[in-house]
Backbone bond lengths (Angstrom), bond angles and torsions (degrees), N, CA, C in turn:
res aa  C-N    CA-C-N  psi(-1)  N-CA   C-N-CA  omega(-1)  CA-C   N-CA-C  phi
1 X - - - 1.468 - - 1.532 110.91 -
2 X 1.354 113.16 -43.20 1.467 118.64 179.86 1.524 111.42 -62.12
3 X 1.354 113.94 -38.24 1.470 117.76 179.63 1.522 111.19 -65.13
4 X 1.336 115.86 -36.68 1.471 119.32 179.32 1.530 110.66 -65.63
5 X 1.336 113.89 -41.98 1.482 118.40 179.88 1.530 109.99 -62.81
6 X 1.349 114.29 -44.83 1.479 118.68 179.17 1.516 110.48 -61.73
7 X 1.335 115.96 -39.36 1.466 119.87 179.26 1.501 112.19 -64.26
8 X 1.364 114.84 -42.82 1.480 118.82 178.35 1.520 110.90 -62.32
9 X 1.352 114.36 -43.56 1.477 118.72 179.52 1.530 110.49 -62.22
10 X 1.324 115.88 -42.44 1.467 119.72 -179.46 1.524 110.94 -62.45
11 X 1.348 114.52 -45.28 1.467 118.53 178.91 1.525 110.88 -62.48
12 X 1.341 115.79 -40.59 1.473 120.20 178.88 1.520 111.21 -62.07
13 X 1.346 114.60 -41.49 1.472 118.36 179.36 1.520 111.07 -65.12
14 X 1.338 114.68 -38.94 1.469 118.40 178.95 1.521 110.77 -63.33
15 X 1.349 115.16 -46.64 1.463 118.66 179.72 1.524 111.90 -66.07
16 X 1.353 114.79 -38.03 1.472 118.68 178.16 1.526 110.52 -63.68
17 X 1.348 113.83 -43.48 1.463 117.72 178.27 1.511 111.66 -64.54
18 X 1.316 115.79 -41.18 1.458 119.61 179.24 1.518 110.94 -64.57
19 X 1.332 114.71 -43.74 1.471 118.82 177.85 1.517 111.19 -61.57
20 X 1.354 114.54 -42.65 1.459 118.64 179.28 1.523 111.87 -61.81
21 X 1.345 115.42 -41.00 1.475 119.55 179.42 1.520 111.12 -64.89
22 X 1.318 116.50 -44.35 1.463 120.65 178.44 1.521 110.42 -62.71
23 X 1.340 115.57 -42.58 1.465 119.81 -179.55 1.532 110.30 -65.20
24 X 1.318 115.57 -39.11 1.470 120.36 177.77 1.527 110.64 -62.24
25 X 1.314 116.40 -46.63 1.458 120.70 -179.73 1.527 111.06 -62.83
26 X 1.325 115.21 -38.32 1.468 119.44 178.29 1.523 110.26 -64.73
27 X 1.347 116.19 -45.79 1.471 120.50 179.28 1.520 110.88 -64.01
28 X 1.335 115.98 -33.90 1.468 121.06 -178.52 1.525 111.59 -66.66
29 X 1.334 116.33 -38.07 1.462 120.35 -170.24 1.533 114.50 -105.91
30 X 1.292 117.17 -18.56 1.473 120.00 -174.99 1.531 111.32 -69.74
31 X 1.322 115.55 142.32 1.463 120.84 177.24 1.523 110.11 -69.47
32 X 1.321 116.17 127.91 1.464 120.58 177.50 1.520 111.06 -91.21
33 X 1.334 116.44 -21.04 1.467 121.67 178.13 1.526 106.93 -108.72
34 X 1.311 115.67 110.98 1.467 120.21 -177.16 1.525 111.44 -96.74
35 X 1.309 115.83 -45.95 1.474 120.75 -176.92 1.529 109.99 -120.03
36 X 1.316 115.50 55.60 1.476 120.38 -176.95 1.510 112.29 -72.92
37 X 1.331 116.19 -177.51 1.464 124.71 -0.48 1.536 112.87 -80.22
38 X 1.324 114.24 159.08 1.465 122.03 178.09 1.515 108.14 -119.79
39 X 1.320 116.27 135.60 1.464 121.52 178.48 1.519 109.14 -104.12
40 X 1.327 116.74 126.81 1.462 120.98 176.87 1.519 108.65 -132.71
41 X 1.324 115.48 137.84 1.467 121.69 -176.91 1.519 108.90 -111.67
42 X 1.328 116.41 112.98 1.463 121.21 177.16 1.524 107.96 -94.15
43 X 1.319 114.97 117.37 1.456 120.16 -176.00 1.516 110.97 -100.31
44 X 1.313 115.95 159.77 1.456 121.11 178.90 1.530 109.07 -60.69
45 X 1.310 116.07 130.32 1.459 120.42 179.23 1.513 114.39 95.95
46 X 1.351 117.80 -8.17 1.459 120.57 178.30 1.538 110.00 -64.69
47 X 1.340 116.04 130.57 1.457 120.11 174.33 1.525 109.28 -80.52
48 X 1.341 115.82 168.62 1.452 118.91 179.03 1.523 110.54 -63.58
49 X 1.316 116.57 -36.70 1.464 120.38 177.96 1.522 111.40 -64.68
50 X 1.330 116.41 -39.29 1.469 120.07 178.07 1.525 111.05 -65.86
51 X 1.322 116.33 -39.19 1.466 120.39 177.18 1.529 109.64 -63.06
52 X 1.324 116.01 -44.14 1.471 120.14 178.32 1.524 110.62 -60.46
53 X 1.342 116.60 -43.72 1.467 120.82 -179.97 1.529 111.29 -62.72
54 X 1.334 116.85 -37.48 1.468 120.45 178.42 1.524 110.78 -63.56
55 X 1.311 115.68 -39.86 1.466 119.89 178.96 1.533 110.92 -66.72
56 X 1.316 116.62 -44.86 1.461 120.83 -179.98 1.532 110.15 -63.36
57 X 1.338 116.59 -37.65 1.466 120.51 178.67 1.519 112.04 -64.19
58 X 1.340 116.68 -22.61 1.462 122.23 178.39 1.528 111.50 -94.92
59 X 1.357 115.34 13.64 1.468 122.05 179.15 1.528 112.89 65.19
60 X 1.332 116.03 26.17 1.461 119.77 172.79 1.527 107.51 -78.72
61 X 1.328 115.64 133.09 1.472 120.74 -175.31 1.524 110.79 -78.91
62 X 1.333 114.57 65.17 1.457 121.17 178.48 1.533 108.83 -92.55
63 X 1.299 115.93 130.81 1.467 121.28 175.29 1.524 106.39 -102.00
64 X 1.328 117.73 106.24 1.474 122.13 -170.20 1.525 115.06 -49.03
65 X 1.365 117.60 -43.22 1.463 119.27 -178.01 1.524 111.08 -61.92
66 X 1.345 115.97 -53.43 1.454 119.24 -177.32 1.533 111.59 -69.17
67 X 1.331 116.92 -33.55 1.465 120.24 177.54 1.522 109.90 -60.16
68 X 1.329 115.36 -41.11 1.462 119.74 178.22 1.518 111.13 -69.43
69 X 1.352 116.23 -38.35 1.474 120.09 177.38 1.522 110.49 -60.17
70 X 1.326 116.67 -45.04 1.471 120.32 179.46 1.535 110.89 -63.40
71 X 1.322 115.76 -37.39 1.464 119.65 179.63 1.525 110.88 -66.12
72 X 1.342 116.26 -41.16 1.461 120.24 178.01 1.531 110.22 -66.60
73 X 1.330 115.17 -44.47 1.470 120.48 -178.53 1.526 111.72 -58.88
74 X 1.322 117.18 -40.18 1.474 121.65 -177.72 1.522 112.66 -96.66
75 X 1.343 115.74 6.81 1.470 120.83 179.88 1.536 111.33 53.04
76 X 1.334 115.21 45.98 1.465 120.68 -172.63 1.523 114.14 -88.54
77 X 1.347 117.83 -15.43 1.463 120.34 -172.42 1.528 113.47 -51.98
78 X 1.314 116.57 -48.75 1.467 120.60 -175.57 1.523 113.17 -92.31
79 X 1.322 116.31 2.67 1.463 120.04 -177.10 1.525 113.50 -105.34
80 X 1.329 117.03 -10.73 1.462 120.54 -178.36 1.521 109.71 -66.09
81 X 1.327 115.78 131.05 1.462 121.88 -176.76 1.530 110.66 -103.22
82 X 1.309 114.81 144.51 1.461 120.29 179.39 1.529 110.55 -71.31
83 X 1.320 115.26 160.87 1.455 120.52 177.42 1.515 111.41 137.34
84 X 1.328 114.49 177.08 1.452 121.23 179.79 1.528 108.79 -97.74
85 X 1.338 116.03 127.97 1.456 120.92 -175.92 1.526 110.44 -117.80
86 X 1.330 115.24 142.27 1.455 121.71 173.56 1.527 107.63 -108.98
87 X 1.336 115.63 113.85 1.457 121.92 -175.88 1.520 109.21 -99.65
88 X 1.313 116.63 119.25 1.456 121.84 -174.64 1.520 113.39 -86.00
89 X 1.325 115.60 158.89 1.471 122.46 178.47 1.524 111.12 -56.01
90 X 1.342 115.40 136.34 1.464 120.66 177.72 1.508 114.30 93.21
91 X 1.318 117.70 -6.90 1.464 120.81 -178.31 1.532 109.91 -69.30
92 X 1.321 117.13 134.49 1.467 122.89 178.97 1.528 109.89 -90.14
93 X 1.350 115.66 171.89 1.463 119.30 177.09 1.528 111.92 -60.41
94 X 1.340 119.79 -46.70 1.472 119.23 175.72 1.533 111.79 -61.49
95 X 1.329 116.66 -34.30 1.466 120.06 178.30 1.512 112.00 -65.79
96 X 1.328 116.13 -38.05 1.467 120.80 177.40 1.523 110.03 -63.71
97 X 1.334 115.62 -46.40 1.464 119.68 179.14 1.528 111.47 -61.42
98 X 1.328 115.98 -38.89 1.470 119.70 179.64 1.523 110.92 -61.67
99 X 1.341 117.36 -40.67 1.467 120.80 177.28 1.525 110.55 -62.10
100 X 1.335 115.27 -44.19 1.467 119.73 -178.78 1.527 111.68 -63.71
101 X 1.323 116.33 -38.10 1.470 120.52 -179.19 1.524 110.91 -72.60
102 X 1.323 116.52 -40.40 1.474 120.23 -179.77 1.524 112.04 -74.71
103 X 1.333 116.10 -17.94 1.474 119.31 -179.47 1.509 112.53 73.60
104 X 1.345 117.13 30.79 1.466 120.53 179.63 1.530 109.91 -79.98
105 X 1.310 114.93 76.45 1.455 121.21 -175.37 1.527 111.63 -77.99
106 X 1.300 115.48 163.12 1.468 121.69 177.43 1.521 109.15 -64.90
107 X 1.309 116.83 134.67 1.451 122.49 -178.80 1.530 111.03 -106.91
108 X 1.324 114.90 132.93 1.460 121.78 173.08 1.530 107.68 -105.46
109 X 1.299 116.70 167.73 1.466 119.40 179.36 1.519 110.58 -137.15
110 X 1.316 114.21 153.45 1.459 121.44 173.99 1.519 107.50 -140.65
111 X 1.331 116.65 137.37 1.467 121.65 -176.45 1.522 110.36 -117.23
112 X 1.319 115.68 129.45 1.459 122.71 173.47 1.525 107.47 -109.34
113 X 1.325 118.40 108.22 1.473 120.83 -176.58 1.531 112.93 -69.18
114 X 1.310 115.09 153.86 1.462 121.22 174.17 1.529 109.24 -60.51
115 X 1.315 115.57 139.46 1.455 119.96 177.51 1.511 114.89 90.30
116 X 1.319 117.11 -5.37 1.465 119.40 178.28 1.527 110.04 -73.85
117 X 1.330 114.85 154.13 1.460 120.97 174.56 1.525 109.96 -87.95
118 X 1.312 115.57 166.68 1.466 120.31 176.82 1.528 110.27 -63.19
119 X 1.316 117.09 -35.45 1.460 120.99 177.65 1.524 111.14 -61.17
120 X 1.329 117.31 -44.73 1.464 121.04 178.37 1.529 110.86 -63.76
121 X 1.314 115.57 -37.93 1.459 120.75 178.82 1.531 110.61 -61.50
122 X 1.326 116.35 -45.45 1.459 120.89 179.65 1.523 111.43 -64.61
123 X 1.327 116.34 -39.33 1.462 120.06 179.88 1.525 111.01 -62.54
124 X 1.342 116.83 -38.55 1.461 119.95 179.36 1.525 110.56 -70.65
125 X 1.311 117.28 -39.58 1.453 120.71 175.66 1.525 110.72 -59.67
126 X 1.323 115.25 -45.95 1.462 120.76 -176.87 1.524 112.27 -65.45
127 X 1.337 116.87 -28.80 1.465 120.91 -177.09 1.531 112.63 -84.86
128 X 1.325 117.68 -7.82 1.469 120.44 -176.95 1.532 109.51 -86.23
129 X 1.338 117.78 117.67 1.468 120.46 -175.93 1.519 114.52 -73.93
130 X 1.326 117.92 -10.90 1.465 120.77 -177.12 1.525 112.77 -94.39
131 X 1.337 116.09 0.87 1.459 121.34 -178.20 1.521 109.73 -103.27
132 X 1.312 116.01 142.31 1.464 121.49 174.80 1.530 108.24 -82.45
133 X 1.322 116.80 112.04 1.466 121.79 -172.96 1.533 110.85 -86.52
134 X 1.333 115.34 120.09 1.469 120.96 -176.55 1.522 112.59 -127.87
135 X 1.327 118.71 0.29 1.461 121.43 -168.70 1.530 114.58 -102.20
136 X 1.306 118.72 20.35 1.455 119.98 -179.73 1.529 109.80 -117.28
137 X 1.344 119.54 126.96 1.471 125.22 -6.52 1.531 110.60 -75.64
138 X 1.306 115.30 147.12 1.456 120.59 -174.53 1.520 111.96 -88.58
139 X 1.315 115.34 128.81 1.452 122.08 168.86 1.520 106.20 -107.75
140 X 1.337 116.55 100.53 1.462 121.21 -173.63 1.522 111.66 -58.61
141 X 1.326 116.51 -40.77 1.463 119.08 -178.49 1.523 111.12 -65.90
142 X 1.329 116.13 -40.45 1.468 119.79 178.09 1.518 110.36 -65.83
143 X 1.325 116.93 -37.37 1.460 120.79 177.95 1.514 110.51 -61.01
144 X 1.334 116.78 -49.81 1.455 120.27 -177.94 1.529 111.22 -63.04
145 X 1.328 116.57 -35.23 1.462 120.58 176.57 1.518 110.43 -63.77
146 X 1.345 116.45 -43.55 1.462 120.71 -179.74 1.517 112.03 -64.95
147 X 1.332 116.69 -26.97 1.459 121.15 179.00 1.526 112.31 -83.78
148 X 1.324 115.90 -5.63 1.459 119.93 -178.82 1.513 112.98 75.04
149 X 1.334 116.70 23.48 1.465 121.21 -177.45 1.524 110.92 -76.07
150 X 1.325 115.48 148.35 1.463 120.55 178.09 1.520 111.49 -79.24
151 X 1.337 117.27 -23.31 1.464 121.55 179.17 1.513 108.99 -106.11
152 X 1.323 116.68 160.46 1.457 121.30 -177.30 1.520 112.79 -108.19
153 X 1.337 117.11 -8.68 1.456 120.73 177.77 1.531 107.78 -96.16
154 X 1.333 119.03 125.58 1.464 120.72 -172.11 1.527 115.40 -78.39
155 X 1.321 118.00 -15.71 1.469 119.55 -174.22 1.519 111.86 -60.31
156 X 1.339 115.88 131.25 1.452 121.28 176.32 1.502 115.51 78.45
157 X 1.331 117.44 -0.52 1.459 121.04 -174.59 1.526 113.22 -89.03
158 X 1.338 117.62 1.38 1.459 121.05 -175.18 1.522 109.38 -124.57
159 X 1.320 115.68 134.55 1.463 119.71 -173.55 1.525 111.23 -80.99
160 X 1.336 117.32 129.01 1.467 120.41 178.56 1.523 110.60 -73.76
161 X 1.321 116.04 123.37 1.460 119.91 -175.75 1.529 108.14 -170.88
162 X 1.332 116.44 178.08 1.456 122.35 171.89 1.520 108.30 -98.71
163 X 1.321 116.23 127.31 1.454 121.88 -178.30 1.529 109.85 -117.47
164 X 1.334 116.17 133.04 1.456 121.73 179.12 1.524 109.15 -100.54
165 X 1.327 115.52 144.12 1.465 119.56 -175.09 1.520 110.72 -155.26
166 X 1.332 115.44 160.11 1.452 121.85 174.42 1.534 109.44 -84.15
167 X 1.314 115.93 157.67 1.455 120.84 176.58 1.523 109.85 -59.61
168 X 1.325 115.17 142.50 1.470 124.10 179.52 1.529 113.02 75.20
169 X 1.322 117.71 11.34 1.470 119.69 173.84 1.524 108.84 -63.96
170 X 1.336 119.41 132.79 1.472 120.96 179.39 1.527 111.61 -66.08
171 X 1.316 115.63 144.17 1.465 120.49 178.36 1.519 111.94 -57.73
172 X 1.321 116.46 -36.61 1.465 119.43 -178.53 1.526 110.95 -66.69
173 X 1.342 118.04 -27.70 1.463 120.64 177.74 1.520 110.67 -67.61
174 X 1.333 117.06 -38.55 1.461 120.68 176.78 1.527 110.64 -68.68
175 X 1.318 116.94 -40.02 1.465 120.07 176.93 1.527 110.65 -63.06
176 X 1.308 115.87 -38.14 1.476 119.23 179.34 1.531 110.57 -62.83
177 X 1.319 116.78 -40.99 1.465 120.63 178.80 1.523 110.95 -65.97
178 X 1.340 116.58 -43.77 1.461 120.25 -179.15 1.527 111.06 -66.38
179 X 1.329 116.13 -36.26 1.470 120.11 178.33 1.527 110.55 -67.85
180 X 1.320 116.40 -44.31 1.463 120.24 -179.78 1.530 110.92 -62.93
181 X 1.323 116.65 -38.14 1.464 119.37 -179.54 1.526 110.78 -68.56
182 X 1.343 117.48 -39.81 1.462 119.31 178.05 1.525 110.52 -62.16
183 X 1.325 116.91 -42.73 1.462 119.82 179.81 1.524 110.87 -63.71
184 X 1.319 116.64 -39.43 1.467 119.76 179.31 1.524 111.30 -65.53
185 X 1.341 116.95 -43.70 1.465 120.80 -178.09 1.525 111.10 -65.19
186 X 1.339 117.25 -48.21 1.466 119.82 -175.63 1.534 110.49 -66.73
187 X 1.331 117.41 -36.19 1.462 120.02 179.40 1.530 111.20 -69.74
188 X 1.325 117.06 -41.28 1.466 120.52 178.40 1.523 111.53 -63.43
189 X 1.331 115.94 -43.65 1.465 119.69 -179.79 1.527 111.23 -70.11
190 X 1.314 116.77 -34.01 1.469 120.65 179.71 1.530 110.95 -60.84
191 X 1.310 116.73 -36.69 1.466 120.82 -179.38 1.529 112.13 -66.09
192 X 1.342 116.62 -21.73 1.465 121.11 -177.58 1.527 112.75 -105.54
193 X 1.324 118.45 8.61 1.463 121.94 -172.25 1.522 112.64 -64.44
194 X 1.330 114.34 156.51 1.464 120.61 174.54 1.526 110.56 -67.26
195 X 1.304 115.66 162.37 1.467 120.43 175.83 1.531 110.03 -79.99
196 X 1.316 115.10 162.31 1.467 123.17 172.35 1.529 113.69 60.76
197 X 1.322 116.38 38.95 1.456 120.58 174.52 1.528 109.58 -92.23
198 X 1.327 118.19 149.29 1.462 120.93 -176.72 1.531 113.26 -84.00
199 X 1.346 117.28 37.45 1.459 121.41 179.49 1.515 109.43 -119.58
200 X 1.314 116.30 132.89 1.455 119.90 176.35 1.520 111.85 -92.48
201 X 1.328 116.63 -23.86 1.461 121.04 -175.55 1.529 110.32 -138.21
202 X 1.331 116.85 158.84 1.468 119.73 173.81 1.528 111.95 -59.60
203 X 1.330 117.31 -31.26 1.462 120.21 -179.65 1.520 111.07 -63.57
204 X 1.315 117.56 -39.33 1.463 120.60 177.65 1.531 110.49 -63.82
205 X 1.324 116.41 -38.82 1.470 120.04 176.32 1.528 110.29 -64.44
206 X 1.326 116.40 -37.31 1.462 121.34 178.80 1.530 110.73 -64.19
207 X 1.313 116.83 -38.16 1.471 120.94 177.90 1.523 110.20 -60.69
208 X 1.335 116.49 -49.71 1.461 119.12 -178.90 1.525 110.93 -67.11
209 X 1.331 117.35 -35.78 1.465 120.24 178.10 1.521 111.13 -60.75
210 X 1.336 117.01 -37.10 1.467 119.98 178.62 1.522 111.10 -66.01
211 X 1.327 116.86 -34.14 1.474 120.78 177.74 1.526 110.00 -69.29
212 X 1.332 116.60 -44.73 1.465 120.72 177.61 1.524 109.95 -59.80
213 X 1.325 116.54 -41.61 1.469 120.97 179.43 1.522 111.61 -58.78
214 X 1.327 116.67 -40.06 1.465 120.26 -178.44 1.523 112.28 -79.73
215 X 1.321 117.36 -21.60 1.464 120.10 -178.11 1.527 112.57 -77.89
216 X 1.327 117.44 -31.50 1.468 118.87 -176.76 1.518 111.24 -154.13
217 X 1.330 114.76 145.30 1.461 120.89 172.73 1.522 110.37 -101.46
218 X 1.349 116.09 -1.03 1.467 120.63 -178.38 1.527 109.54 -84.61
219 X 1.315 116.50 112.61 1.457 121.37 -177.27 1.521 111.87 -57.58
220 X 1.320 117.07 -37.63 1.463 121.12 -176.64 1.525 112.43 -66.88
221 X 1.326 118.01 -20.77 1.466 120.91 -176.06 1.521 113.80 -99.03
222 X 1.318 116.94 -8.80 1.464 118.13 -172.38 1.533 112.63 -62.34
223 X 1.328 117.31 -43.74 1.467 119.63 179.50 1.517 111.19 -65.68
224 X 1.338 117.55 -31.61 1.463 121.20 179.03 1.527 110.91 -70.73
225 X 1.328 116.50 -43.23 1.466 119.97 177.82 1.522 110.15 -67.47
226 X 1.334 116.07 -40.70 1.462 119.36 176.08 1.518 110.46 -59.61
227 X 1.330 116.91 -40.29 1.460 120.63 179.17 1.516 112.66 -61.58
228 X 1.337 116.85 -40.42 1.466 120.60 176.78 1.526 110.19 -58.92
229 X 1.325 117.24 -48.43 1.465 120.64 -177.15 1.527 111.81 -68.47
230 X 1.334 117.07 -37.33 1.465 120.25 178.48 1.522 110.41 -62.98
231 X 1.334 117.30 -43.97 1.467 120.27 179.12 1.529 111.11 -67.02
232 X 1.312 117.60 -37.06 1.459 120.43 177.32 1.534 110.78 -63.26
233 X 1.323 116.27 -42.48 1.464 119.43 177.75 1.531 110.57 -62.78
234 X 1.313 117.11 -41.92 1.462 120.88 -179.20 1.524 111.70 -65.36
235 X 1.344 116.11 -33.56 1.467 120.88 -177.85 1.530 112.45 -93.97
236 X 1.325 116.47 9.50 1.466 121.98 177.56 1.535 111.58 59.76
237 X 1.331 116.30 36.44 1.457 121.93 176.73 1.523 109.92 -95.26
238 X 1.308 116.20 155.97 1.454 121.12 172.67 1.534 109.44 -65.28
239 X 1.309 117.30 140.42 1.460 120.05 177.80 1.527 111.22 -71.89
240 X 1.314 117.12 -35.75 1.470 122.65 176.64 1.536 112.12 48.64
241 X 1.311 115.23 60.08 1.461 120.55 -179.32 1.530 110.35 -118.14
242 X 1.312 115.92 126.05 1.464 121.26 -174.40 1.531 113.93 -61.76
243 X 1.320 119.91 -38.59 1.468 118.44 -177.93 1.527 114.20 -57.03
244 X 1.324 117.21 -32.18 1.472 117.97 178.19 1.524 110.40 -71.16
245 X 1.320 116.86 -36.71 1.466 120.42 177.80 1.525 109.30 -63.26
246 X 1.322 115.98 -44.55 1.465 120.99 179.55 1.523 110.62 -60.49
247 X 1.322 116.62 -42.97 1.466 119.98 179.69 1.528 110.72 -62.54
248 X 1.322 115.81 -40.66 1.455 120.05 179.28 1.517 113.30 -66.79
249 X 1.334 117.45 -24.47 1.461 121.59 178.32 1.526 111.93 -75.40
250 X 1.322 116.92 -21.69 1.457 120.46 178.81 1.512 111.94 60.97
251 X 1.324 115.75 -135.01 1.466 120.95 -178.91 1.529 112.45 -70.51
252 X 1.331 116.82 -7.41 1.463 120.25 178.94 1.516 113.42 -77.45
253 X 1.333 116.51 -10.07 1.463 119.56 179.26 1.521 109.72 -76.57
254 X 1.346 116.19 125.32 1.465 121.33 -176.09 1.521 111.97 -114.93
255 X 1.326 117.81 16.22 1.456 120.45 176.52 1.509 114.54 109.27
256 X 1.330 117.50 -3.10 1.465 120.05 -179.76 1.520 108.86 -149.27
257 X 1.338 115.99 151.42 1.462 122.16 177.59 1.520 109.37 -108.86
258 X 1.313 117.49 129.50 1.464 122.44 178.17 1.526 109.92 -100.49
259 X 1.324 114.71 169.90 1.458 119.43 176.05 1.520 111.28 -60.75
260 X 1.318 116.02 -34.17 1.466 120.13 178.35 1.522 111.05 -64.75
261 X 1.325 116.14 -38.03 1.468 119.96 179.50 1.523 111.05 -62.60
262 X 1.331 116.50 -35.30 1.462 120.46 -178.62 1.526 112.45 -71.08
263 X 1.317 116.46 -19.06 1.467 119.79 179.96 1.525 112.69 -106.28
264 X 1.324 116.92 -6.64 1.469 120.36 178.24 1.524 109.73 -71.86
265 X 1.311 115.31 131.07 1.462 120.31 -176.20 1.525 110.74 -80.43
266 X 1.322 116.12 115.80 1.473 123.71 167.15 1.521 106.31 -138.34
267 X 1.319 118.89 158.63 1.467 120.20 179.60 1.537 112.88 -61.31
268 X 1.341 116.37 -15.03 1.460 120.47 -176.16 1.529 113.01 -103.55
269 X 1.328 117.38 4.95 1.460 119.95 -178.72 1.525 109.48 -83.88
270 X 1.330 115.93 97.15 1.464 120.91 -177.15 1.529 112.33 -80.82
271 X 1.344 116.92 4.47 1.469 120.92 168.78 1.529 109.80 -87.92
272 X 1.332 116.37 -15.80 1.466 121.03 -177.93 1.528 112.17 -107.80
273 X 1.341 115.98 -32.54 1.463 119.74 -174.24 1.525 110.75 -122.24
274 X 1.339 114.95 136.61 1.458 120.11 177.50 1.528 110.21 -77.49
275 X 1.311 113.39 161.78 1.454 118.67 177.77 1.513 112.69 83.92
276 X 1.331 114.78 -170.87 1.451 121.58 -178.22 1.525 110.97 -81.55
277 X 1.330 118.13 151.38 1.461 120.12 171.05 1.526 109.51 -66.26
278 X 1.329 118.22 169.37 1.467 120.06 -172.98 1.523 115.58 -69.86
279 X 1.342 117.08 -24.49 1.466 120.44 -178.05 1.528 109.04 -143.63
280 X 1.321 117.03 167.78 1.472 118.33 169.34 1.527 110.22 -60.63
281 X 1.333 116.06 163.73 1.457 120.46 -179.97 1.532 111.57 -116.28
282 X 1.329 117.31 1.36 1.468 121.28 -178.07 1.525 108.19 -171.85
283 X 1.332 115.79 179.37 1.464 121.22 175.51 1.523 109.56 -91.09
284 X 1.308 118.73 108.35 1.470 119.67 176.99 1.515 111.19 -81.74
285 X 1.329 115.60 145.30 1.452 120.33 176.03 1.518 111.31 -88.15
286 X 1.315 115.70 -179.95 1.467 121.40 -177.32 1.525 112.09 -59.35
287 X 1.343 117.42 -41.37 1.470 120.06 -176.86 1.521 111.63 -63.90
288 X 1.337 116.73 -39.59 1.467 119.73 179.67 1.525 110.69 -68.19
289 X 1.319 116.75 -39.28 1.466 120.48 178.18 1.525 110.35 -63.77
290 X 1.336 115.68 -45.51 1.465 119.41 179.16 1.523 110.90 -63.16
291 X 1.330 117.21 -34.57 1.469 121.07 -177.43 1.526 111.56 -64.64
292 X 1.326 117.47 -43.33 1.470 118.90 -177.09 1.528 111.50 -73.93
293 X 1.320 117.04 -21.63 1.460 119.87 177.80 1.527 112.71 -92.85
294 X 1.346 115.12 -9.24 1.468 121.43 175.26 1.533 107.92 -140.30
295 X 1.325 118.02 62.95 1.471 120.69 -176.67 1.526 111.92 -71.49
296 X 1.328 116.04 161.65 1.466 118.92 178.41 1.530 109.88 -68.77
297 X 1.304 116.38 163.22 1.464 121.29 -172.67 1.523 112.69 -111.33
298 X 1.313 117.26 28.08 1.469 120.13 178.64 1.526 110.40 -79.53
299 X 1.338 115.87 -173.35 1.459 121.51 177.22 1.529 111.87 -102.23
300 X 1.309 118.26 6.01 1.464 121.02 -174.88 1.521 112.15 -63.96
301 X 1.339 113.49 136.67 1.466 120.90 177.80 1.528 111.96 -123.29
302 X 1.314 116.59 -3.02 1.467 120.70 -175.10 1.529 109.90 -140.81
303 X 1.322 115.37 155.34 1.467 120.33 169.10 1.522 108.98 -153.82
304 X 1.314 115.16 153.86 1.456 121.71 179.01 1.519 108.46 -142.44
305 X 1.303 115.96 146.05 1.461 120.71 -178.08 1.525 111.48 -73.65
306 X 1.310 115.46 139.97 1.462 120.98 173.27 1.533 111.59 -81.19
307 X 1.324 115.27 -13.28 1.452 119.18 -178.28 1.508 113.62 94.49
308 X 1.332 117.16 -0.41 1.461 120.87 -179.96 1.528 111.61 -119.76
309 X 1.337 115.28 15.30 1.454 120.03 -178.92 1.512 113.94 97.74
310 X 1.329 117.24 -12.16 1.465 121.24 177.53 1.520 109.81 -105.70
311 X 1.327 116.65 172.11 1.465 121.61 -175.69 1.522 111.54 -132.65
312 X 1.341 114.35 155.51 1.460 122.26 171.36 1.517 107.26 -103.44
313 X 1.321 116.94 129.20 1.458 122.17 -177.82 1.524 109.63 -107.06
314 X 1.338 115.23 142.80 1.470 120.63 -177.74 1.521 110.48 -137.69
315 X 1.331 115.00 148.58 1.458 120.64 178.44 1.518 111.84 -95.60
316 X 1.343 117.27 -20.45 1.467 120.86 -178.38 1.522 109.93 -122.27
317 X 1.315 114.96 155.58 1.464 120.51 179.79 1.522 110.64 -65.86
318 X 1.335 116.84 -35.37 1.467 119.95 179.73 1.533 110.72 -62.66
319 X 1.324 116.24 -46.11 1.465 119.61 178.44 1.524 110.94 -64.81
320 X 1.308 116.48 -37.13 1.469 120.38 179.51 1.524 110.69 -65.28
321 X 1.317 116.51 -45.25 1.467 120.05 179.68 1.532 111.14 -61.35
322 X 1.329 115.79 -37.95 1.465 119.77 177.64 1.529 110.69 -64.90
323 X 1.314 116.68 -38.46 1.462 120.73 178.92 1.523 111.13 -68.35
324 X 1.333 116.31 -39.88 1.473 120.84 176.76 1.519 110.05 -61.74
325 X 1.313 116.50 -44.52 1.467 121.55 179.64 1.534 110.15 -61.03
326 X 1.299 117.08 -41.47 1.461 121.47 -175.67 1.534 112.36 -73.00
327 X 1.336 115.52 -45.23 1.475 118.19 -170.50 1.532 114.23 -96.73
328 X 1.327 117.72 -19.90 1.462 117.57 -176.40 1.520 113.54 -118.18
329 X 1.289 116.93 -52.19 1.462 118.72 -174.37 1.522 112.53 -70.25
330 X 1.333 116.18 -29.58 1.463 119.11 177.31 1.521 111.56 -93.86
331 X 1.338 116.31 -0.52 1.456 120.49 177.21 1.507 114.19 68.03
332 X 1.343 117.74 22.87 1.449 121.07 -178.78 1.514 111.21 -88.99
């Protein structure tokens, strides 16, 4: 009788072990995310049980016992990183843990277009709900000091690009990245600049690059427009560029420039003052920066818009006046 009981127990243990092994293999390989993606936010201080509960609340097919076994097996308890995670369809329980351990959090993005002002940049930062807002009220000079910048005016100091970030990233962290990238780009390009340029510092090149950026969006024309301004600077001519006048008008600009605006004295009125304005007027991109450091070598000193986004370039005032008459005054 005892032998029969022992035999039954042995068989039961074998079947239990076999069932356990099959169940383990199923838990190991089965998809926990069926109708993904699922977003889960692991916060500082969350216990493993709380993390499991968050997943179950999102209808993730997590089996708490095996999930804990996998965590123990991979020593994941103390390695899970906080943040917001996007779990894709087909992800298994071990796959979920691997994401948590690697810290592969959900990434958001924000884009600052070329030619934008610092004000526009701040407005976009402020409107993004995934960013931790810390810059209100903003002290621009204090911001630039905190970034370790050599200048105190923020305009043009941030590189226009798309930046990826985790949820709750502080706005100042994104500004720090954009500032560092602008400094890297301008310094790298400065080392490769042409000879005999009318710039003493990379900052002066950045100022002119911002003007070129605002004058044209046509990549093919940037070096030509830069060449016009470089020759004007060398010949001690007025730059006479509308974007600087507009920048100097600030919020007073209503979409058009009058004759009075061209004669109003501001530090940015390049119809009144020779040389470069005191600061950049926008965020120049890489192409505009490269253009002012490698301008074209023609004799052109003037350009006028055709009205279709392109420009007519002239070497003499007579030719320029004829182009103005043809393309602007006659409305052609």
